[in-house]
C-alpha positions in Angstrom: 15.0 -20.9 -14.4 18.3 -21.5 -16.0 19.8 -25.0 -14.4 18.3 -24.9 -10.9 15.2 -26.9 -10.7 12.5 -25.7 -8.0 13.4 -28.7 -5.3 17.0 -27.6 -5.4 16.1 -24.1 -4.9 13.5 -25.0 -2.0 16.5 -26.8 -0.6 19.0 -24.0 -1.0 16.5 -22.0 0.9 15.7 -24.1 3.5 19.3 -23.7 4.5 19.4 -19.8 4.1 21.8 -20.2 1.3 22.5 -16.1 -0.2 22.4 -17.8 -3.8 19.2 -18.9 -3.6 17.3 -15.1 -2.4 19.7 -14.1 -5.4 18.0 -16.3 -7.6 14.5 -15.6 -6.3 15.2 -12.0 -6.9 16.5 -12.1 -10.5 14.2 -14.4 -11.9 10.5 -13.8 -9.9 11.0 -10.3 -8.5 10.4 -8.8 -12.0 6.6 -10.2 -12.2 6.1 -9.3 -8.6 7.5 -6.0 -9.3 4.8 -5.6 -12.5 2.3 -6.7 -10.9 2.2 -4.3 -8.0 3.3 -1.2 -10.3 0.3 -1.9 -12.4 -1.9 -2.0 -9.4 -1.2 1.6 -7.3 2.2 0.8 -6.0 5.5 1.8 -6.6 9.0 0.2 -7.2 9.5 0.3 -3.5 6.4 -1.1 -2.7 7.0 -3.8 -4.6 10.6 -4.4 -2.8 8.6 -4.7 0.4 6.1 -7.0 -0.6 8.6 -9.1 -2.5 10.6 -9.3 0.7 7.6 -10.0 3.1 7.0 -12.8 0.2 10.1 -14.5 0.8 9.7 -14.6 4.7 6.5 -16.1 4.3 7.9 -18.7 1.9 10.9 -19.5 4.3 8.2 -20.1 6.8 6.5 -22.5 5.0 9.4 -24.6 3.4 10.8 -25.2 6.9 7.5 -26.8 7.9 8.0 -30.4 8.1 4.6 -31.3 6.1 5.1 -28.8 3.6 4.6 -30.1 -0.1 5.2 -27.8 -3.1 2.2 -28.1 -5.8 2.7 -25.9 -8.4 5.8 -24.2 -9.7 8.1 -22.3 -7.2 7.2 -19.2 -9.6 3.4 -19.2 -8.9 3.8 -20.1 -5.5 5.7 -17.2 -5.0 3.5 -14.6 -7.0 0.4 -16.0 -5.2 2.2 -15.1 -1.6 3.2 -11.5 -2.8 -0.3 -11.1 -4.9 -2.0 -11.9 -1.4 0.1 -9.6 0.6 0.3 -6.8 -1.9 -4.1 -7.3 -1.9 -4.2 -7.3 2.1 -2.2 -4.0 2.0 -4.2 -2.1 -0.4 -7.4 -3.7 1.4 -5.8 -2.0 4.9 -5.4 1.3 3.1 -8.9 1.3 1.9 -7.7 1.5 -1.6 -9.8 -1.9 -2.9 -13.1 -3.1 -2.4 -13.1 -6.9 0.1 -13.4 -9.3 -2.9 -13.4 -7.0 -6.0 -13.5 -8.6 -9.2 -10.5 -8.9 -10.9 -8.1 -9.1 -7.5 -9.8 -12.6 -5.9 -6.9 -15.0 -5.0 -7.4 -18.4 -7.8 -6.5 -21.2 -5.4 -6.3 -23.6 -8.6 -6.0 -22.7 -12.4 -9.6 -23.9 -13.1 -11.8 -21.7 -14.5 -15.8 -21.9 -14.4 -18.1 -20.7 -17.1 -20.8 -18.0 -15.8 -24.2 -19.5 -16.1 -25.9 -16.2 -16.2 -24.4 -13.5 -18.3 -26.5 -11.0 -17.1 -24.6 -8.8 -14.5 -26.1 -6.6 -11.4 -25.7 -3.1 -11.0 -22.8 -3.4 -8.7 -21.0 -6.0 -11.3 -21.3 -3.5 -14.0 -20.2 -0.4 -12.0 -17.3 -2.4 -10.6 -16.2 -3.3 -14.6 -16.4 -0.1 -15.4 -14.5 1.2 -12.9 -12.0 -1.5 -13.8 -11.7 0.5 -17.2 -11.2 3.8 -16.0 -7.3 5.3 -14.4 -5.9 4.0 -11.3 -6.2 7.2 -9.9 -9.4 7.5 -10.5 -10.7 4.0 -8.9 -8.8 5.0 -6.2 -10.7 8.6 -5.9 -14.3 7.2 -6.4 -13.8 4.1 -4.1 -12.8 6.0 -1.2 -16.1 8.4 -1.6 -18.5 6.3 -2.8 -17.7 2.9 -1.4 -15.6 4.1 1.6 -17.9 7.2 2.1 -14.8 9.1 3.3 -15.2 12.7 3.8 -14.0 14.9 0.8 -11.4 16.4 3.3 -9.7 13.0 4.0 -9.6 12.4 0.2 -8.3 15.8 -0.3 -5.2 15.0 2.3 -4.4 11.7 0.9 -4.3 12.7 -2.7 -2.5 16.0 -1.4 -5.0 18.4 -3.0 -4.7 22.1 -2.0 -8.8 22.9 -2.3 -12.7 22.0 -2.3 -12.6 23.2 -6.1 -9.5 21.0 -7.2 -11.5 17.7 -5.4 -14.4 18.4 -6.9 -12.6 19.3 -10.4 -11.0 15.5 -10.1 -14.2 14.0 -8.9 -16.1 15.2 -11.6 -13.5 14.0 -14.5 -13.3 10.5 -12.7 -17.1 9.9 -13.5 -16.7 11.5 -16.8 -14.5 8.5 -17.1 -16.8 5.9 -16.0 -19.8 7.5 -17.9 -17.5 7.0 -21.4 -16.9 3.4 -20.4 -20.5 3.2 -19.7 -21.4 4.8 -22.9 -19.3 2.6 -25.0 -20.7 -0.6 -23.7 -24.2 0.6 -24.3 -23.3 1.2 -28.0 -22.5 -2.6 -28.7 
């Protein structure tokens, strides 16, 4: 981050120095925005989440026992990611504990002892390979058992034929992914 260290920036944040907020936005917002836009969000969502993340960071920094144990960028990114995942769960756009969306507390990784995946793990894996829009549709219908009328309203479809057509296209995407893996 140019010439300002994390410690200096944290001290500036404690005093609510406006320059510190500008630096956070300049250097850290792009990675948060990229994550949110790749995960069913838009730029406005990213701005909202980033502002919420800064508020959480300020609350943490003000605590007398606060110790930063990672890079500030990593810490702020993790806060933003948690806030975004919470919002997606609240809006029923992802499953709680969905693979690929788990918060990692440390940067250590474990090796899977049993490589054989369950049916649910396979389906979840195939879902990650399809478009974000189809992920939303299929999860709403099959995981959350949303009535098709509710899905139609959320997706702004005009009739049941469009809904059935979209559902079919999304299922076809999953089938193609499944067939790709069976060939390997």
